[in-house]
C-alpha positions in Angstrom: -8.0 38.0 70.7 -4.7 37.8 68.7 -3.3 34.4 67.9 0.2 33.8 66.8 0.4 30.5 64.8 3.4 28.4 63.9 3.5 25.5 61.4 6.6 23.3 60.7 5.2 19.9 60.0 7.2 19.4 56.9 9.5 21.6 54.8 7.7 25.0 54.9 8.4 27.4 57.8 5.2 29.2 58.5 4.0 31.9 60.9 0.7 33.7 60.9 -1.1 36.3 63.0 -4.9 36.5 63.3 -7.6 38.3 65.1 -10.3 36.0 66.5 -13.7 36.1 68.1 -16.6 33.7 68.2 -18.2 35.3 65.1 -15.1 36.5 63.2 -11.7 35.3 62.0 -9.5 37.9 60.4 -6.1 36.9 59.0 -3.6 39.7 59.6 -0.4 38.2 58.4 0.6 34.9 56.8 4.3 34.3 56.0 5.8 31.2 54.5 9.5 30.4 53.8 9.7 27.6 51.3 12.5 25.0 51.1 11.7 23.6 47.7 15.0 24.7 46.2 16.9 23.0 49.0 15.2 19.7 48.7 14.8 19.7 44.9 18.1 17.7 44.3 16.9 15.0 46.6 13.5 14.7 44.9 11.8 14.9 48.3 12.0 16.3 51.7 15.2 15.5 53.6 14.1 15.8 57.3 17.4 16.8 58.9 17.9 19.6 56.3 14.3 20.8 56.8 14.9 20.9 60.5 18.1 23.0 60.0 16.3 25.4 57.7 13.4 25.8 60.2 15.9 26.9 62.8 17.2 29.5 60.5 13.8 30.8 59.3 11.5 30.9 62.3 13.0 33.9 64.1 13.2 36.2 61.0 9.6 35.2 60.1 8.5 36.0 63.6 10.2 39.4 63.5 8.8 40.3 60.1 5.3 39.2 61.2 5.3 41.4 64.2 6.8 44.4 62.4 4.2 44.1 59.6 1.3 44.6 62.0 3.0 47.0 64.3 2.8 44.9 67.5 6.6 44.5 67.9 7.9 46.5 70.8 11.5 47.6 70.7 13.4 47.0 73.9 17.0 46.6 75.0 17.2 44.4 78.0 19.5 41.5 78.6 17.8 38.2 79.2 18.0 37.3 82.9 20.3 34.4 83.6 17.5 32.1 84.9 15.4 32.8 81.8 18.3 32.3 79.5 19.0 29.0 81.1 15.4 27.8 80.7 15.3 28.9 77.1 18.5 27.0 76.5 17.0 23.9 78.0 13.8 24.2 75.9 15.9 24.7 72.7 18.6 22.2 73.7 18.4 20.4 70.3 17.9 23.7 68.4 21.2 25.5 69.0 20.9 27.7 65.9 17.4 28.7 66.9 18.4 29.4 70.4 21.1 31.9 69.3 18.7 33.7 66.8 15.8 33.8 69.2 17.9 35.0 72.1 19.2 38.0 70.1 15.6 38.8 69.0 14.2 38.7 72.5 16.9 41.0 73.8 15.8 43.6 71.3 12.1 43.1 71.6 9.5 43.5 74.3 6.4 41.4 74.8 4.0 41.9 71.9 0.2 42.3 72.2 -0.6 38.6 71.6 -3.1 36.5 73.6 -2.4 32.9 72.4 0.3 30.9 70.7 -0.9 28.0 68.5 1.5 25.4 67.0 1.2 22.3 64.9 2.0 19.2 67.0 1.3 16.6 64.4 1.1 14.6 62.3 4.3 15.3 60.4 8.1 14.8 60.3 9.4 14.3 63.8 12.5 16.6 63.5 10.5 19.4 61.8 7.6 19.2 64.3 9.9 19.4 67.3 11.6 22.6 65.9 8.3 24.4 65.7 7.0 23.0 69.0 10.1 24.0 70.9 10.0 27.4 69.3 6.4 27.9 70.4 7.3 26.5 73.9 10.1 29.0 74.2 7.9 32.0 73.3 5.1 30.8 75.6 7.6 30.5 78.5 9.4 33.8 77.9 6.3 35.9 77.2 4.1 34.0 79.7 1.4 33.2 77.1 -1.0 30.3 76.9 -0.3 27.7 74.2 -2.5 25.4 72.1 -1.4 22.3 70.1 -3.1 21.9 66.8 -3.7 18.8 64.6 -2.4 19.5 61.1 -5.0 17.4 59.4 -7.9 19.1 61.2 -6.3 22.5 60.2 -6.6 21.6 56.5 -10.4 21.3 57.1 -10.6 24.8 58.5 -8.6 26.2 55.6 -11.5 25.8 53.3 -13.5 28.7 51.8 -10.8 30.9 53.2 -11.7 29.9 56.8 -15.4 30.7 56.7 -16.3 27.0 57.1 -15.7 27.2 60.9 -19.0 28.9 61.4 -21.0 27.2 58.7 -23.1 24.7 60.7 -25.5 24.4 57.7 -22.8 22.4 55.8 -22.7 19.6 58.3 -22.5 16.7 58.4 -19.7 16.9 55.9 -17.0 14.7 54.3 -13.4 15.9 54.0 -10.9 14.5 51.5 -7.4 15.5 52.8 -4.8 14.8 50.1 -1.1 15.8 50.5 2.4 14.5 50.2 2.1 12.5 53.4 -1.6 11.9 53.8 -4.7 10.7 51.9 -7.7 10.4 54.1 -11.5 10.5 53.9 -12.9 12.0 57.1 -16.5 12.1 58.2 -17.3 15.4 60.1 -20.5 15.0 62.2 -19.7 18.4 63.7 -16.6 20.5 63.8 -14.3 18.9 66.4 -15.9 15.5 66.0 -14.2 13.4 63.3 -14.1 9.8 62.1 -11.6 8.5 59.5 -13.5 6.4 57.0 -10.6 5.5 54.7 -7.0 6.3 54.1 -4.0 5.1 52.0 -2.6 1.8 52.8 0.8 2.7 51.4 1.9 5.9 49.4 -0.1 9.1 49.8 -1.3 10.7 46.5 1.2 13.5 46.8 4.0 11.0 47.5 3.0 9.0 44.4 3.1 12.2 42.3 6.7 12.9 43.5 7.8 9.3 42.8 6.3 9.3 39.3 7.8 12.6 38.5 11.2 11.3 39.5 10.8 8.3 37.2 9.9 10.6 34.3 12.8 13.0 35.1 10.5 15.8 36.0 11.0 18.6 38.6 10.2 18.5 42.3 7.6 18.8 43.7 6.1 16.2 41.5 2.4 17.2 41.6 2.8 20.6 39.9 5.4 19.2 37.5 3.1 16.4 36.4 0.1 18.8 36.1 2.2 21.1 33.9 3.1 18.3 31.5 -0.4 16.8 31.5 -1.9 20.2 30.6 0.2 20.2 27.3 -1.7 17.1 26.1 -5.4 17.3 25.1 -7.6 15.2 27.5 -9.1 13.4 24.4 -5.7 12.3 23.1 -5.5 8.7 24.4 -3.3 7.3 21.6 -0.1 8.7 20.2 2.1 7.7 17.2 5.6 7.1 18.5 8.6 5.5 16.9 6.4 3.9 14.2 4.3 2.1 16.8 0.9 3.0 18.1 1.1 3.7 21.8 -1.7 3.5 24.3 -1.0 4.1 28.0 -3.5 2.7 30.3 -2.5 2.7 34.0 -4.4 0.9 36.7 -6.8 2.7 39.1 -5.9 0.9 42.3 -8.8 -0.1 44.6 -11.2 1.9 42.4 -14.1 -0.6 42.8 -13.5 -1.9 46.3 -16.4 -1.5 48.8 -14.3 0.3 51.3 -12.9 3.9 51.2 -9.2 3.1 51.4 -6.6 4.0 48.8 -3.4 2.5 47.5 -1.0 4.4 45.1 2.2 2.3 45.4 1.1 0.0 42.6 0.4 2.9 40.3 3.9 4.2 40.8 5.2 0.6 40.0 3.1 0.5 36.8 4.6 3.7 35.6 8.1 2.4 36.4 7.5 -0.9 34.5 6.2 1.0 31.4 9.1 3.4 31.5 11.7 0.7 31.7 10.3 -1.2 28.7 10.6 1.9 26.5 13.6 2.7 24.3 15.8 5.6 25.2 14.3 7.6 22.3 10.8 6.9 23.5 11.6 7.8 27.2 13.0 11.2 26.0 10.1 11.9 23.8 8.0 14.9 24.9 4.9 13.0 23.7 5.6 10.1 26.0 6.3 12.2 29.1 3.1 14.3 28.5 1.0 11.2 27.9 2.3 9.4 31.0 1.9 12.5 33.1 -1.7 12.9 31.9 -2.6 9.3 32.5 -0.9 9.1 35.9 -2.7 12.3 37.0 -6.0 11.1 35.7 -5.6 7.7 37.4 -5.2 9.4 40.8 -8.0 11.8 40.1 -10.4 9.0 39.2 -9.8 7.1 42.4 -10.0 10.2 44.7 -13.3 11.4 43.2 -15.0 8.0 43.0 -14.1 7.0 46.6 -15.0 10.4 48.0 -18.4 10.7 46.3 -19.2 7.1 47.2 -18.5 7.8 50.9 -20.5 11.1 50.7 -23.5 9.2 49.3 -23.2 6.3 51.8 -23.1 8.7 54.7 -25.7 11.2 53.3 -23.6 14.3 54.0 -24.5 17.8 52.9 -21.1 18.9 51.7 -17.6 17.8 50.6 -14.5 19.6 51.8 -11.2 19.3 49.9 -7.9 20.0 51.7 -4.2 19.5 51.4 -1.6 20.4 48.9 -2.8 18.1 46.2 -6.2 19.8 46.1 -4.5 22.8 44.5 -4.4 20.7 41.3 -6.6 22.5 38.8 -7.8 19.3 37.0 -8.8 17.7 40.3 -10.8 20.7 41.3 -12.5 21.0 37.9 -13.4 17.3 37.6 -14.7 17.1 41.2 -17.2 19.9 40.4 -18.1 18.4 37.0 -18.7 15.0 38.6 -21.0 16.4 41.2 -23.0 18.4 38.6 -23.2 15.4 36.2 -24.7 13.2 38.9 -27.1 15.9 40.0 -25.7 15.5 43.5 -26.7 18.1 46.1 -23.3 18.2 47.8 -21.8 21.6 48.4 -18.2 21.5 47.3 -15.8 23.6 49.5 -12.2 24.2 48.4 -9.9 26.9 49.6 -7.8 29.1 47.3 -4.6 27.3 46.2 -2.4 29.3 48.6 -4.2 27.8 51.6 -4.2 24.3 50.2 -0.5 23.8 50.9 0.9 24.0 54.5 0.5 27.4 56.1 0.1 28.8 59.6 -3.2 30.6 58.8 -5.1 27.4 59.0 -3.4 26.7 62.4 -4.7 30.0 63.6 -8.2 29.4 62.3 -8.3 26.0 64.0 -7.1 27.5 67.3 -9.7 30.2 67.0 -12.5 27.7 66.7 -11.3 25.6 69.6 -10.8 28.6 71.9 -13.9 30.7 71.1 -16.5 28.1 70.0 -15.4 24.7 71.3 -14.2 26.2 74.6 -11.1 24.1 74.7 -8.9 24.6 77.7 -5.5 26.2 77.0 -2.3 24.5 78.0 1.0 25.1 79.7 4.2 25.1 77.5 5.6 22.2 79.6 2.8 19.9 78.4 3.1 20.5 74.6 4.9 17.8 72.7 5.4 16.8 69.0 3.3 13.8 68.0 4.4 12.8 64.5 1.8 10.0 64.2 -1.1 12.0 65.6 -4.5 11.0 64.3 -7.6 13.1 63.8 -10.5 12.0 66.0 
């Protein structure tokens, strides 16, 4: 079975193609069109701009994907009026996408694909709808079944380069999903059966990184920018000599010792802002200050993520811990997680994907669809029933 997967939950336009069976998942193509440069001046994702870029990117990505694997059939046939009308109705809010897709379909025959999988949520509403309507249009025109995929669940399947989907020996497991929009601890009794144990009450960890980076005048996205500055400062250097005063930066670790598994990072961002405002201009512009604050802010977030996750893992006696989401590409987080598990002689197996699959991608959407179709026997859907659900929960 060949699965075409589409992911547009935020600012990355992603399309993947995979071969799938009950015992095997093989990724054939995984293309991503990043919008980082477009959103950099805003210091965050601007939804309407992201939506417009998705409309521009999706059809070229689809064409390139099908060409790369030689499943694109050349054809020159005008779209029938009835079909053109229906496509226009489906893509009523995506006029740029309608024009691009119509031209593509006129030149291309139906490819050898068995299923279309698309992210339906959670995510940014305008972005989700663009991907969903694109998938609905293809499903209608090519007469293919379609499956809606939960973005958070897909981050779980991205681990260990997708081998986790057949590893029953690792269950029950605990997943820490950390990204720009989400910070959740999820109990996995079995794949497809989830329970949220804790989540952020305000800012997600990735969102906190972005806001702190903006305060410090660092680049977007904030996580990699802060990690880069933090790496310039030795981890043992807690005190710095600055402007004839001894400086020690000690940020709070929000909710570190609470008995629940929830998070809160808004206060951490505020603490950074207050410290930054009290500094002189010379201090704020000092490389030492930026590096020290970046290191301390990063460490504060890491401390909370690790302690909360391991506490939950012990409380629920799980066999393994799974890390997913863009923030888990952070090298220091990955290293310290492993060190903490080894230090405590914990028997948890730690599963982390390669960094390229931590951030949003369509490969993880294809892997999740593969599981639900071949192992979980989930019924496929009709394109008319697929909708974007920006507040979708994992359950």
